[in-house]
C-alpha positions in Angstrom: 116.1 109.7 93.7 117.2 106.7 95.9 118.5 103.8 93.7 117.2 101.4 96.4 113.7 101.4 95.0 115.0 99.3 92.1 117.4 97.1 94.1 117.0 93.4 94.8 118.1 93.8 98.4 115.8 96.8 99.3 113.7 94.8 101.8 116.7 93.3 103.6 119.2 96.2 103.4 120.6 97.9 106.6 121.4 101.1 104.7 117.9 101.5 103.3 116.5 100.7 106.8 118.5 103.8 108.0 117.1 105.9 105.2 113.6 104.9 106.1 114.3 106.0 109.7 115.6 109.3 108.5 112.5 109.9 106.5 110.2 108.6 109.3 108.7 106.1 106.9 107.5 102.5 107.8 110.1 99.9 107.4 109.9 97.2 104.7 111.4 95.0 107.4 112.2 95.3 111.1 115.2 93.1 110.9 117.4 93.9 107.9 120.1 91.3 107.4 122.0 92.6 104.4 125.0 94.9 104.9 125.8 96.6 101.5 129.2 97.4 100.3 130.2 101.0 99.8 126.8 102.7 99.8 127.0 106.4 98.6 124.5 108.6 100.3 123.6 112.2 99.3 122.1 114.3 102.0 120.2 117.4 100.9 119.6 120.0 103.6 116.8 122.5 103.1 115.0 125.2 105.0 118.0 126.4 106.9 118.8 122.9 108.2 115.3 122.0 109.3 114.7 119.4 106.5 117.1 116.7 105.4 116.6 114.3 102.5 118.7 111.2 102.2 119.2 109.4 98.9 121.4 106.4 98.1 123.0 107.3 94.8 125.5 104.5 94.4 126.2 101.1 96.0 128.7 98.4 95.1 126.1 95.8 96.2 123.3 97.2 93.9 121.6 94.4 91.9 118.9 95.9 89.7 115.4 94.6 90.1 113.1 97.2 88.5 110.2 98.3 90.7 111.0 96.0 93.6 109.9 98.6 96.2 106.5 99.2 94.3 105.9 95.4 94.2 106.5 95.2 98.0 104.1 98.2 98.7 101.4 97.9 96.0 99.2 101.0 95.7 101.5 103.2 97.7 103.3 106.2 96.2 106.9 105.3 95.3 109.4 107.5 97.2 111.1 110.1 95.2 
């Protein structure tokens, strides 16, 4: 699971913006202005390379804010 959903910077982060693009999801912002330090991304490749799942699993800039993503998108399913 992507740690970004519990990060204070999720709605401003350039790395999370890129993850949204990879997953073809709507952006929390069109103009991210926060460049995180040392994000670590796992890319899982499935179905013979036809599907890719990106998850941020570590980040030196991570500041925990539980359920921040859910508060920004009330009523939507939280990405897993």
